[in-house]
PQR file of N, CA, C, O and H, with PARSE charges and radii, in Angstrom:
ATOM      1  N   MET A   1     -55.974  75.530 -37.680 -0.4000 1.5000
ATOM      2  CA  MET A   1     -57.204  75.624 -36.913 -0.0000 2.0000
ATOM      3  C   MET A   1     -57.067  74.731 -35.675  0.5500 1.7000
ATOM      4  O   MET A   1     -56.655  73.576 -35.780 -0.5500 1.4000
ATOM      5  N   ASN A   2     -57.415  75.273 -34.507 -0.4000 1.5000
ATOM      6  CA  ASN A   2     -57.311  74.538 -33.252 -0.0000 2.0000
ATOM      7  C   ASN A   2     -58.649  73.940 -32.865  0.5500 1.7000
ATOM      8  O   ASN A   2     -59.707  74.490 -33.171 -0.5500 1.4000
ATOM      9  H   ASN A   2     -57.750  76.211 -34.422  0.4000 1.0000
ATOM     10  N   VAL A   3     -58.582  72.805 -32.186 -0.4000 1.5000
ATOM     11  CA  VAL A   3     -59.774  72.170 -31.632 -0.0000 2.0000
ATOM     12  C   VAL A   3     -59.550  72.026 -30.145  0.5500 1.7000
ATOM     13  O   VAL A   3     -58.492  71.570 -29.710 -0.5500 1.4000
ATOM     14  H   VAL A   3     -57.723  72.358 -31.938  0.4000 1.0000
ATOM     15  N   ARG A   4     -60.546  72.415 -29.361 -0.4000 1.5000
ATOM     16  CA  ARG A   4     -60.450  72.336 -27.908 -0.0000 2.0000
ATOM     17  C   ARG A   4     -61.812  71.939 -27.344  0.5500 1.7000
ATOM     18  O   ARG A   4     -62.847  72.324 -27.888 -0.5500 1.4000
ATOM     19  H   ARG A   4     -61.405  72.786 -29.714  0.4000 1.0000
ATOM     20  N   THR A   5     -61.813  71.188 -26.277 -0.4000 1.5000
ATOM     21  CA  THR A   5     -63.054  70.772 -25.628 -0.0000 2.0000
ATOM     22  C   THR A   5     -63.412  71.773 -24.533  0.5500 1.7000
ATOM     23  O   THR A   5     -62.563  72.146 -23.723 -0.5500 1.4000
ATOM     24  H   THR A   5     -60.972  70.876 -25.835  0.4000 1.0000
ATOM     25  N   PHE A   6     -64.670  72.204 -24.515 -0.4000 1.5000
ATOM     26  CA  PHE A   6     -65.168  73.138 -23.521 -0.0000 2.0000
ATOM     27  C   PHE A   6     -66.302  72.510 -22.726  0.5500 1.7000
ATOM     28  O   PHE A   6     -66.852  71.480 -23.117 -0.5500 1.4000
ATOM     29  H   PHE A   6     -65.359  71.901 -25.173  0.4000 1.0000
ATOM     30  N   THR A   7     -66.643  73.127 -21.624 -0.4000 1.5000
ATOM     31  CA  THR A   7     -67.725  72.674 -20.760 -0.0000 2.0000
ATOM     32  C   THR A   7     -68.987  73.453 -21.070  0.5500 1.7000
ATOM     33  O   THR A   7     -68.933  74.662 -21.298 -0.5500 1.4000
ATOM     34  H   THR A   7     -66.197  73.964 -21.306  0.4000 1.0000
ATOM     35  N   ALA A   8     -70.133  72.765 -21.080 -0.4000 1.5000
ATOM     36  CA  ALA A   8     -71.430  73.425 -21.216 -0.0000 2.0000
ATOM     37  C   ALA A   8     -72.223  73.154 -19.946  0.5500 1.7000
ATOM     38  O   ALA A   8     -72.475  72.000 -19.598 -0.5500 1.4000
ATOM     39  H   ALA A   8     -70.177  71.784 -20.895  0.4000 1.0000
ATOM     40  N   VAL A   9     -72.614  74.217 -19.256 -0.4000 1.5000
ATOM     41  CA  VAL A   9     -73.478  74.117 -18.080 -0.0000 2.0000
ATOM     42  C   VAL A   9     -74.875  74.526 -18.533  0.5500 1.7000
ATOM     43  O   VAL A   9     -75.072  75.626 -19.049 -0.5500 1.4000
ATOM     44  H   VAL A   9     -72.410  75.154 -19.538  0.4000 1.0000
ATOM     45  N   ILE A  10     -75.841  73.633 -18.336 -0.4000 1.5000
ATOM     46  CA  ILE A  10     -77.176  73.848 -18.895 -0.0000 2.0000
ATOM     47  C   ILE A  10     -78.215  73.854 -17.781  0.5500 1.7000
ATOM     48  O   ILE A  10     -78.191  73.007 -16.888 -0.5500 1.4000
ATOM     49  H   ILE A  10     -75.681  72.739 -17.917  0.4000 1.0000
ATOM     50  N   HIS A  11     -79.122  74.815 -17.844 -0.4000 1.5000
ATOM     51  CA  HIS A  11     -80.270  74.818 -16.946 -0.0000 2.0000
ATOM     52  C   HIS A  11     -81.492  75.286 -17.716  0.5500 1.7000
ATOM     53  O   HIS A  11     -81.379  75.908 -18.772 -0.5500 1.4000
ATOM     54  H   HIS A  11     -79.141  75.504 -18.569  0.4000 1.0000
ATOM     55  N   LYS A  12     -82.666  74.977 -17.169 -0.4000 1.5000
ATOM     56  CA  LYS A  12     -83.912  75.326 -17.855 -0.0000 2.0000
ATOM     57  C   LYS A  12     -84.503  76.580 -17.228  0.5500 1.7000
ATOM     58  O   LYS A  12     -84.601  76.697 -16.006 -0.5500 1.4000
ATOM     59  H   LYS A  12     -82.758  74.472 -16.311  0.4000 1.0000
ATOM     60  N   GLU A  13     -84.895  77.511 -18.085 -0.4000 1.5000
ATOM     61  CA  GLU A  13     -85.588  78.725 -17.683 -0.0000 2.0000
ATOM     62  C   GLU A  13     -86.875  78.801 -18.491  0.5500 1.7000
ATOM     63  O   GLU A  13     -86.848  79.003 -19.705 -0.5500 1.4000
ATOM     64  H   GLU A  13     -84.816  77.416 -19.078  0.4000 1.0000
ATOM     65  N   ASP A  14     -87.999  78.636 -17.808 -0.4000 1.5000
ATOM     66  CA  ASP A  14     -89.311  78.617 -18.469 -0.0000 2.0000
ATOM     67  C   ASP A  14     -89.313  77.554 -19.564  0.5500 1.7000
ATOM     68  O   ASP A  14     -89.139  76.373 -19.261 -0.5500 1.4000
ATOM     69  H   ASP A  14     -88.021  78.471 -16.821  0.4000 1.0000
ATOM     70  N   ASP A  15     -89.502  77.935 -20.825 -0.4000 1.5000
ATOM     71  CA  ASP A  15     -89.557  76.948 -21.910 -0.0000 2.0000
ATOM     72  C   ASP A  15     -88.260  76.866 -22.716  0.5500 1.7000
ATOM     73  O   ASP A  15     -88.233  76.270 -23.793 -0.5500 1.4000
ATOM     74  H   ASP A  15     -89.643  78.894 -21.071  0.4000 1.0000
ATOM     75  N   LEU A  16     -87.182  77.467 -22.195 -0.4000 1.5000
ATOM     76  CA  LEU A  16     -85.900  77.442 -22.898 -0.0000 2.0000
ATOM     77  C   LEU A  16     -84.811  76.793 -22.047  0.5500 1.7000
ATOM     78  O   LEU A  16     -84.844  76.847 -20.818 -0.5500 1.4000
ATOM     79  H   LEU A  16     -87.204  77.951 -21.320  0.4000 1.0000
ATOM     80  N   TYR A  17     -83.851  76.182 -22.727 -0.4000 1.5000
ATOM     81  CA  TYR A  17     -82.646  75.700 -22.070 -0.0000 2.0000
ATOM     82  C   TYR A  17     -81.558  76.749 -22.266  0.5500 1.7000
ATOM     83  O   TYR A  17     -81.338  77.218 -23.383 -0.5500 1.4000
ATOM     84  H   TYR A  17     -83.824  76.138 -23.726  0.4000 1.0000
ATOM     85  N   VAL A  18     -80.886  77.115 -21.196 -0.4000 1.5000
ATOM     86  CA  VAL A  18     -79.811  78.099 -21.242 -0.0000 2.0000
ATOM     87  C   VAL A  18     -78.497  77.347 -21.057  0.5500 1.7000
ATOM     88  O   VAL A  18     -78.348  76.575 -20.110 -0.5500 1.4000
ATOM     89  H   VAL A  18     -81.065  76.734 -20.289  0.4000 1.0000
ATOM     90  N   ALA A  19     -77.555  77.571 -21.952 -0.4000 1.5000
ATOM     91  CA  ALA A  19     -76.253  76.904 -21.908 -0.0000 2.0000
ATOM     92  C   ALA A  19     -75.165  77.958 -21.744  0.5500 1.7000
ATOM     93  O   ALA A  19     -75.171  78.990 -22.415 -0.5500 1.4000
ATOM     94  H   ALA A  19     -77.676  78.198 -22.722  0.4000 1.0000
ATOM     95  N   GLU A  20     -74.227  77.674 -20.834 -0.4000 1.5000
ATOM     96  CA  GLU A  20     -73.125  78.602 -20.559 -0.0000 2.0000
ATOM     97  C   GLU A  20     -71.809  77.858 -20.641  0.5500 1.7000
ATOM     98  O   GLU A  20     -71.704  76.712 -20.205 -0.5500 1.4000
ATOM     99  H   GLU A  20     -74.223  76.835 -20.289  0.4000 1.0000
ATOM    100  N   CYS A  21     -70.808  78.513 -21.200 -0.4000 1.5000
ATOM    101  CA  CYS A  21     -69.453  77.977 -21.251 -0.0000 2.0000
ATOM    102  C   CYS A  21     -68.623  78.728 -20.214  0.5500 1.7000
ATOM    103  O   CYS A  21     -68.248  79.876 -20.454 -0.5500 1.4000
ATOM    104  H   CYS A  21     -70.894  79.444 -21.555  0.4000 1.0000
ATOM    105  N   PRO A  22     -68.322  78.106 -19.053 -0.5600 1.5000
ATOM    106  CA  PRO A  22     -67.611  78.820 -17.998  0.2800 2.0000
ATOM    107  C   PRO A  22     -66.173  79.187 -18.348  0.5500 1.7000
ATOM    108  O   PRO A  22     -65.646  80.159 -17.807 -0.5500 1.4000
ATOM    109  N   GLU A  23     -65.529  78.441 -19.231 -0.4000 1.5000
ATOM    110  CA  GLU A  23     -64.151  78.760 -19.598 -0.0000 2.0000
ATOM    111  C   GLU A  23     -64.048  80.081 -20.359  0.5500 1.7000
ATOM    112  O   GLU A  23     -63.054  80.796 -20.239 -0.5500 1.4000
ATOM    113  H   GLU A  23     -65.957  77.652 -19.671  0.4000 1.0000
ATOM    114  N   VAL A  24     -65.074  80.400 -21.139 -0.4000 1.5000
ATOM    115  CA  VAL A  24     -65.034  81.568 -22.009 -0.0000 2.0000
ATOM    116  C   VAL A  24     -66.013  82.651 -21.535  0.5500 1.7000
ATOM    117  O   VAL A  24     -65.751  83.842 -21.702 -0.5500 1.4000
ATOM    118  H   VAL A  24     -65.883  79.819 -21.237  0.4000 1.0000
ATOM    119  N   GLY A  25     -67.130  82.239 -20.951 -0.4000 1.5000
ATOM    120  CA  GLY A  25     -68.143  83.178 -20.500 -0.0000 2.0000
ATOM    121  C   GLY A  25     -69.260  83.393 -21.500  0.5500 1.7000
ATOM    122  O   GLY A  25     -70.095  84.279 -21.316 -0.5500 1.4000
ATOM    123  H   GLY A  25     -67.343  81.271 -20.816  0.4000 1.0000
ATOM    124  N   THR A  26     -69.288  82.595 -22.555 -0.4000 1.5000
ATOM    125  CA  THR A  26     -70.361  82.722 -23.534 -0.0000 2.0000
ATOM    126  C   THR A  26     -71.619  82.028 -23.024  0.5500 1.7000
ATOM    127  O   THR A  26     -71.552  81.061 -22.266 -0.5500 1.4000
ATOM    128  H   THR A  26     -68.610  81.875 -22.704  0.4000 1.0000
ATOM    129  N   VAL A  27     -72.761  82.541 -23.457 -0.4000 1.5000
ATOM    130  CA  VAL A  27     -74.061  82.010 -23.051 -0.0000 2.0000
ATOM    131  C   VAL A  27     -74.969  82.001 -24.268  0.5500 1.7000
ATOM    132  O   VAL A  27     -74.917  82.912 -25.094 -0.5500 1.4000
ATOM    133  H   VAL A  27     -72.815  83.327 -24.073  0.4000 1.0000
ATOM    134  N   SER A  28     -75.806  80.967 -24.380 -0.4000 1.5000
ATOM    135  CA  SER A  28     -76.804  80.923 -25.440 -0.0000 2.0000
ATOM    136  C   SER A  28     -77.999  80.133 -24.933  0.5500 1.7000
ATOM    137  O   SER A  28     -78.027  79.703 -23.780 -0.5500 1.4000
ATOM    138  H   SER A  28     -75.848  80.227 -23.709  0.4000 1.0000
ATOM    139  N   GLN A  29     -78.980  79.947 -25.796 -0.4000 1.5000
ATOM    140  CA  GLN A  29     -80.189  79.241 -25.384 -0.0000 2.0000
ATOM    141  C   GLN A  29     -80.804  78.517 -26.557  0.5500 1.7000
ATOM    142  O   GLN A  29     -80.425  78.744 -27.706 -0.5500 1.4000
ATOM    143  H   GLN A  29     -78.958  80.296 -26.732  0.4000 1.0000
ATOM    144  N   GLY A  30     -81.765  77.636 -26.267 -0.4000 1.5000
ATOM    145  CA  GLY A  30     -82.487  76.919 -27.302 -0.0000 2.0000
ATOM    146  C   GLY A  30     -83.709  76.244 -26.713  0.5500 1.7000
ATOM    147  O   GLY A  30     -83.846  76.140 -25.494 -0.5500 1.4000
ATOM    148  H   GLY A  30     -82.073  77.452 -25.334  0.4000 1.0000
ATOM    149  N   HIS A  31     -84.590  75.790 -27.578 -0.4000 1.5000
ATOM    150  CA  HIS A  31     -85.806  75.117 -27.126 -0.0000 2.0000
ATOM    151  C   HIS A  31     -85.538  73.675 -26.712  0.5500 1.7000
ATOM    152  O   HIS A  31     -86.349  73.071 -26.011 -0.5500 1.4000
ATOM    153  H   HIS A  31     -84.479  75.874 -28.568  0.4000 1.0000
ATOM    154  N   THR A  32     -84.411  73.121 -27.138 -0.4000 1.5000
ATOM    155  CA  THR A  32     -83.990  71.787 -26.716 -0.0000 2.0000
ATOM    156  C   THR A  32     -82.550  71.889 -26.199  0.5500 1.7000
ATOM    157  O   THR A  32     -81.858  72.875 -26.450 -0.5500 1.4000
ATOM    158  H   THR A  32     -83.752  73.611 -27.708  0.4000 1.0000
ATOM    159  N   ILE A  33     -82.118  70.864 -25.482 -0.4000 1.5000
ATOM    160  CA  ILE A  33     -80.734  70.841 -25.003 -0.0000 2.0000
ATOM    161  C   ILE A  33     -79.778  70.861 -26.187  0.5500 1.7000
ATOM    162  O   ILE A  33     -78.779  71.581 -26.174 -0.5500 1.4000
ATOM    163  H   ILE A  33     -82.681  70.063 -25.278  0.4000 1.0000
ATOM    164  N   GLU A  34     -80.083  70.075 -27.205 -0.4000 1.5000
ATOM    165  CA  GLU A  34     -79.219  70.000 -28.386 -0.0000 2.0000
ATOM    166  C   GLU A  34     -79.116  71.345 -29.084  0.5500 1.7000
ATOM    167  O   GLU A  34     -78.035  71.736 -29.524 -0.5500 1.4000
ATOM    168  H   GLU A  34     -80.894  69.490 -27.216  0.4000 1.0000
ATOM    169  N   GLU A  35     -80.234  72.056 -29.189 -0.4000 1.5000
ATOM    170  CA  GLU A  35     -80.235  73.371 -29.826 -0.0000 2.0000
ATOM    171  C   GLU A  35     -79.439  74.379 -28.989  0.5500 1.7000
ATOM    172  O   GLU A  35     -78.699  75.197 -29.537 -0.5500 1.4000
ATOM    173  H   GLU A  35     -81.113  71.738 -28.831  0.4000 1.0000
ATOM    174  N   ALA A  36     -79.593  74.319 -27.670 -0.4000 1.5000
ATOM    175  CA  ALA A  36     -78.850  75.221 -26.792 -0.0000 2.0000
ATOM    176  C   ALA A  36     -77.348  74.989 -26.922  0.5500 1.7000
ATOM    177  O   ALA A  36     -76.574  75.945 -26.965 -0.5500 1.4000
ATOM    178  H   ALA A  36     -80.195  73.655 -27.225  0.4000 1.0000
ATOM    179  N   ILE A  37     -76.936  73.730 -26.984 -0.4000 1.5000
ATOM    180  CA  ILE A  37     -75.506  73.412 -27.118 -0.0000 2.0000
ATOM    181  C   ILE A  37     -74.991  73.852 -28.492  0.5500 1.7000
ATOM    182  O   ILE A  37     -73.897  74.408 -28.592 -0.5500 1.4000
ATOM    183  H   ILE A  37     -77.565  72.954 -26.949  0.4000 1.0000
ATOM    184  N   ALA A  38     -75.760  73.611 -29.535 -0.4000 1.5000
ATOM    185  CA  ALA A  38     -75.341  74.043 -30.883 -0.0000 2.0000
ATOM    186  C   ALA A  38     -75.204  75.558 -30.940  0.5500 1.7000
ATOM    187  O   ALA A  38     -74.253  76.071 -31.529 -0.5500 1.4000
ATOM    188  H   ALA A  38     -76.648  73.159 -29.454  0.4000 1.0000
ATOM    189  N   ASN A  39     -76.140  76.276 -30.337 -0.4000 1.5000
ATOM    190  CA  ASN A  39     -76.061  77.737 -30.318 -0.0000 2.0000
ATOM    191  C   ASN A  39     -74.882  78.221 -29.478  0.5500 1.7000
ATOM    192  O   ASN A  39     -74.234  79.211 -29.818 -0.5500 1.4000
ATOM    193  H   ASN A  39     -76.912  75.859 -29.858  0.4000 1.0000
ATOM    194  N   LEU A  40     -74.608  77.512 -28.369 -0.4000 1.5000
ATOM    195  CA  LEU A  40     -73.455  77.862 -27.530 -0.0000 2.0000
ATOM    196  C   LEU A  40     -72.155  77.625 -28.291  0.5500 1.7000
ATOM    197  O   LEU A  40     -71.227  78.428 -28.200 -0.5500 1.4000
ATOM    198  H   LEU A  40     -75.135  76.708 -28.093  0.4000 1.0000
ATOM    199  N   LYS A  41     -72.084  76.534 -29.036 -0.4000 1.5000
ATOM    200  CA  LYS A  41     -70.886  76.248 -29.832 -0.0000 2.0000
ATOM    201  C   LYS A  41     -70.640  77.370 -30.836  0.5500 1.7000
ATOM    202  O   LYS A  41     -69.513  77.842 -30.985 -0.5500 1.4000
ATOM    203  H   LYS A  41     -72.838  75.881 -29.110  0.4000 1.0000
ATOM    204  N   GLU A  42     -71.698  77.793 -31.525 -0.4000 1.5000
ATOM    205  CA  GLU A  42     -71.557  78.871 -32.504 -0.0000 2.0000
ATOM    206  C   GLU A  42     -71.123  80.170 -31.827  0.5500 1.7000
ATOM    207  O   GLU A  42     -70.230  80.860 -32.319 -0.5500 1.4000
ATOM    208  H   GLU A  42     -72.614  77.409 -31.404  0.4000 1.0000
ATOM    209  N   ALA A  43     -71.753  80.502 -30.703 -0.4000 1.5000
ATOM    210  CA  ALA A  43     -71.399  81.729 -29.989 -0.0000 2.0000
ATOM    211  C   ALA A  43     -69.949  81.685 -29.506  0.5500 1.7000
ATOM    212  O   ALA A  43     -69.241  82.691 -29.566 -0.5500 1.4000
ATOM    213  H   ALA A  43     -72.479  79.942 -30.303  0.4000 1.0000
ATOM    214  N   THR A  44     -69.513  80.531 -29.033 -0.4000 1.5000
ATOM    215  CA  THR A  44     -68.148  80.384 -28.528 -0.0000 2.0000
ATOM    216  C   THR A  44     -67.141  80.493 -29.663  0.5500 1.7000
ATOM    217  O   THR A  44     -66.110  81.148 -29.512 -0.5500 1.4000
ATOM    218  H   THR A  44     -70.088  79.714 -28.985  0.4000 1.0000
ATOM    219  N   GLU A  45     -67.427  79.859 -30.801 -0.4000 1.5000
ATOM    220  CA  GLU A  45     -66.518  79.945 -31.944 -0.0000 2.0000
ATOM    221  C   GLU A  45     -66.394  81.385 -32.446  0.5500 1.7000
ATOM    222  O   GLU A  45     -65.298  81.832 -32.786 -0.5500 1.4000
ATOM    223  H   GLU A  45     -68.265  79.327 -30.923  0.4000 1.0000
ATOM    224  N   LEU A  46     -67.505  82.105 -32.491 -0.4000 1.5000
ATOM    225  CA  LEU A  46     -67.464  83.508 -32.911 -0.0000 2.0000
ATOM    226  C   LEU A  46     -66.666  84.358 -31.923  0.5500 1.7000
ATOM    227  O   LEU A  46     -65.898  85.232 -32.325 -0.5500 1.4000
ATOM    228  H   LEU A  46     -68.395  81.742 -32.214  0.4000 1.0000
ATOM    229  N   TYR A  47     -66.852  84.099 -30.639 -0.4000 1.5000
ATOM    230  CA  TYR A  47     -66.114  84.827 -29.606 -0.0000 2.0000
ATOM    231  C   TYR A  47     -64.613  84.571 -29.743  0.5500 1.7000
ATOM    232  O   TYR A  47     -63.807  85.498 -29.661 -0.5500 1.4000
ATOM    233  H   TYR A  47     -67.476  83.389 -30.312  0.4000 1.0000
ATOM    234  N   LEU A  48     -64.245  83.297 -29.953 -0.4000 1.5000
ATOM    235  CA  LEU A  48     -62.824  82.935 -30.023 -0.0000 2.0000
ATOM    236  C   LEU A  48     -62.128  83.479 -31.269  0.5500 1.7000
ATOM    237  O   LEU A  48     -60.902  83.587 -31.292 -0.5500 1.4000
ATOM    238  H   LEU A  48     -64.900  82.544 -30.020  0.4000 1.0000
ATOM    239  N   GLU A  49     -62.896  83.824 -32.308 -0.4000 1.5000
ATOM    240  CA  GLU A  49     -62.294  84.460 -33.483 -0.0000 2.0000
ATOM    241  C   GLU A  49     -61.672  85.803 -33.106  0.5500 1.7000
ATOM    242  O   GLU A  49     -60.612  86.165 -33.617 -0.5500 1.4000
ATOM    243  H   GLU A  49     -63.892  83.736 -32.290  0.4000 1.0000
ATOM    244  N   ASP A  50     -62.333  86.540 -32.212 -0.4000 1.5000
ATOM    245  CA  ASP A  50     -61.850  87.862 -31.801 -0.0000 2.0000
ATOM    246  C   ASP A  50     -60.995  87.822 -30.537  0.5500 1.7000
ATOM    247  O   ASP A  50     -60.135  88.680 -30.337 -0.5500 1.4000
ATOM    248  H   ASP A  50     -63.194  86.245 -31.797  0.4000 1.0000
ATOM    249  N   PHE A  51     -61.233  86.818 -29.681 -0.4000 1.5000
ATOM    250  CA  PHE A  51     -60.528  86.736 -28.399 -0.0000 2.0000
ATOM    251  C   PHE A  51     -59.985  85.322 -28.182  0.5500 1.7000
ATOM    252  O   PHE A  51     -60.533  84.571 -27.375 -0.5500 1.4000
ATOM    253  H   PHE A  51     -61.932  86.121 -29.844  0.4000 1.0000
ATOM    254  N   PRO A  52     -58.915  84.950 -28.891 -0.5600 1.5000
ATOM    255  CA  PRO A  52     -58.367  83.592 -28.736  0.2800 2.0000
ATOM    256  C   PRO A  52     -57.852  83.368 -27.315  0.5500 1.7000
ATOM    257  O   PRO A  52     -57.333  84.280 -26.672 -0.5500 1.4000
ATOM    258  N   LEU A  53     -58.006  82.148 -26.853 -0.4000 1.5000
ATOM    259  CA  LEU A  53     -57.556  81.787 -25.512 -0.0000 2.0000
ATOM    260  C   LEU A  53     -56.094  81.380 -25.516  0.5500 1.7000
ATOM    261  O   LEU A  53     -55.620  80.786 -26.485 -0.5500 1.4000
ATOM    262  H   LEU A  53     -58.427  81.407 -27.376  0.4000 1.0000
ATOM    263  N   PRO A  54     -55.372  81.691 -24.444 -0.5600 1.5000
ATOM    264  CA  PRO A  54     -54.009  81.165 -24.326  0.2800 2.0000
ATOM    265  C   PRO A  54     -54.070  79.658 -24.115  0.5500 1.7000
ATOM    266  O   PRO A  54     -55.116  79.125 -23.745 -0.5500 1.4000
ATOM    267  N   ASP A  55     -52.986  78.987 -24.343 -0.4000 1.5000
ATOM    268  CA  ASP A  55     -52.923  77.535 -24.160 -0.0000 2.0000
ATOM    269  C   ASP A  55     -52.839  77.233 -22.668  0.5500 1.7000
ATOM    270  O   ASP A  55     -51.759  77.246 -22.078 -0.5500 1.4000
ATOM    271  H   ASP A  55     -52.136  79.420 -24.644  0.4000 1.0000
ATOM    272  N   ILE A  56     -54.005  76.960 -22.066 -0.4000 1.5000
ATOM    273  CA  ILE A  56     -54.055  76.661 -20.634 -0.0000 2.0000
ATOM    274  C   ILE A  56     -54.680  75.292 -20.432  0.5500 1.7000
ATOM    275  O   ILE A  56     -55.321  74.752 -21.335 -0.5500 1.4000
ATOM    276  H   ILE A  56     -54.883  76.949 -22.546  0.4000 1.0000
ATOM    277  N   SER A  57     -54.492  74.736 -19.247 -0.4000 1.5000
ATOM    278  CA  SER A  57     -55.040  73.415 -18.970 -0.0000 2.0000
ATOM    279  C   SER A  57     -56.542  73.504 -18.731  0.5500 1.7000
ATOM    280  O   SER A  57     -57.070  74.565 -18.397 -0.5500 1.4000
ATOM    281  H   SER A  57     -53.971  75.174 -18.514  0.4000 1.0000
ATOM    282  N   ARG A  58     -57.202  72.405 -18.902 -0.4000 1.5000
ATOM    283  CA  ARG A  58     -58.648  72.310 -18.722 -0.0000 2.0000
ATOM    284  C   ARG A  58     -58.981  72.382 -17.234  0.5500 1.7000
ATOM    285  O   ARG A  58     -58.302  71.753 -16.423 -0.5500 1.4000
ATOM    286  H   ARG A  58     -56.773  71.543 -19.173  0.4000 1.0000
ATOM    287  N   PRO A  59     -60.024  73.144 -16.860 -0.5600 1.5000
ATOM    288  CA  PRO A  59     -60.364  73.245 -15.441  0.2800 2.0000
ATOM    289  C   PRO A  59     -60.998  71.961 -14.919  0.5500 1.7000
ATOM    290  O   PRO A  59     -61.560  71.177 -15.684 -0.5500 1.4000
ATOM    291  N   LEU A  60     -60.903  71.762 -13.644 -0.4000 1.5000
ATOM    292  CA  LEU A  60     -61.551  70.630 -12.981 -0.0000 2.0000
ATOM    293  C   LEU A  60     -62.970  71.048 -12.634  0.5500 1.7000
ATOM    294  O   LEU A  60     -63.177  72.087 -12.007 -0.5500 1.4000
ATOM    295  H   LEU A  60     -60.446  72.399 -13.022  0.4000 1.0000
ATOM    296  N   VAL A  61     -63.954  70.241 -13.039 -0.4000 1.5000
ATOM    297  CA  VAL A  61     -65.350  70.519 -12.738 -0.0000 2.0000
ATOM    298  C   VAL A  61     -65.856  69.413 -11.831  0.5500 1.7000
ATOM    299  O   VAL A  61     -65.689  68.231 -12.132 -0.5500 1.4000
ATOM    300  H   VAL A  61     -63.785  69.397 -13.548  0.4000 1.0000
ATOM    301  N   THR A  62     -66.474  69.792 -10.719 -0.4000 1.5000
ATOM    302  CA  THR A  62     -67.018  68.819  -9.785 -0.0000 2.0000
ATOM    303  C   THR A  62     -68.300  69.378  -9.170  0.5500 1.7000
ATOM    304  O   THR A  62     -68.714  70.487  -9.506 -0.5500 1.4000
ATOM    305  H   THR A  62     -66.610  70.752 -10.474  0.4000 1.0000
ATOM    306  N   THR A  63     -68.913  68.640  -8.297 -0.4000 1.5000
ATOM    307  CA  THR A  63     -70.130  69.098  -7.607 -0.0000 2.0000
ATOM    308  C   THR A  63     -69.915  68.990  -6.109  0.5500 1.7000
ATOM    309  O   THR A  63     -69.010  68.294  -5.650 -0.5500 1.4000
ATOM    310  H   THR A  63     -68.576  67.739  -8.024  0.4000 1.0000
ATOM    311  N   PHE A  64     -70.754  69.684  -5.351 -0.4000 1.5000
ATOM    312  CA  PHE A  64     -70.728  69.585  -3.900 -0.0000 2.0000
ATOM    313  C   PHE A  64     -72.129  69.849  -3.370  0.5500 1.7000
ATOM    314  O   PHE A  64     -72.965  70.427  -4.064 -0.5500 1.4000
ATOM    315  H   PHE A  64     -71.489  70.249  -5.725  0.4000 1.0000
ATOM    316  N   GLU A  65     -72.382  69.424  -2.139 -0.4000 1.5000
ATOM    317  CA  GLU A  65     -73.671  69.645  -1.504 -0.0000 2.0000
ATOM    318  C   GLU A  65     -73.543  70.707  -0.436  0.5500 1.7000
ATOM    319  O   GLU A  65     -72.524  70.785   0.250 -0.5500 1.4000
ATOM    320  H   GLU A  65     -71.703  68.955  -1.575  0.4000 1.0000
ATOM    321  N   ALA A  66     -74.581  71.533  -0.289 -0.4000 1.5000
ATOM    322  CA  ALA A  66     -74.614  72.556   0.738 -0.0000 2.0000
ATOM    323  C   ALA A  66     -75.953  72.443   1.477  0.5500 1.7000
ATOM    324  O   ALA A  66     -76.987  72.209   0.851 -0.5500 1.4000
ATOM    325  H   ALA A  66     -75.408  71.469  -0.847  0.4000 1.0000
ATOM    326  N   THR A  67     -75.936  72.605   2.780 -0.4000 1.5000
ATOM    327  CA  THR A  67     -77.137  72.557   3.591 -0.0000 2.0000
ATOM    328  C   THR A  67     -77.624  73.963   3.865  0.5500 1.7000
ATOM    329  O   THR A  67     -76.829  74.848   4.181 -0.5500 1.4000
ATOM    330  H   THR A  67     -75.096  72.795   3.288  0.4000 1.0000
ATOM    331  N   TYR A  68     -78.938  74.179   3.745 -0.4000 1.5000
ATOM    332  CA  TYR A  68     -79.501  75.485   4.008 -0.0000 2.0000
ATOM    333  C   TYR A  68     -80.905  75.322   4.572  0.5500 1.7000
ATOM    334  O   TYR A  68     -81.536  74.283   4.378 -0.5500 1.4000
ATOM    335  H   TYR A  68     -79.584  73.460   3.488  0.4000 1.0000
ATOM    336  N   ALA A  69     -81.389  76.326   5.259 -0.4000 1.5000
ATOM    337  CA  ALA A  69     -82.730  76.308   5.820 -0.0000 2.0000
ATOM    338  C   ALA A  69     -83.737  76.663   4.732  0.5500 1.7000
ATOM    339  O   ALA A  69     -83.567  77.651   4.018 -0.5500 1.4000
ATOM    340  H   ALA A  69     -80.877  77.170   5.416  0.4000 1.0000
ATOM    341  N   ALA A  70     -84.781  75.858   4.612 -0.4000 1.5000
ATOM    342  CA  ALA A  70     -85.786  76.102   3.574 -0.0000 2.0000
ATOM    343  C   ALA A  70     -86.863  77.051   4.040  0.5500 1.7000
ATOM    344  O   ALA A  70     -87.784  77.360   3.284 -0.5500 1.4000
ATOM    345  H   ALA A  70     -84.920  75.055   5.193  0.4000 1.0000
TER
END
């Protein structure tokens, strides 16, 4: 059994937190951040049972600012 660390990107939509794993493309939600992450973990594990990932390096995640007219 393999263990790998994934990224969770979380945002709030109405009364739910939506969590996405960009490495795999899985998405889930929950009423709390912890619930959203737990649901994302389950969804990702189920996905990886059918579609295992090749052994690749972890992506670099960073932020940037963009200027736009409001």
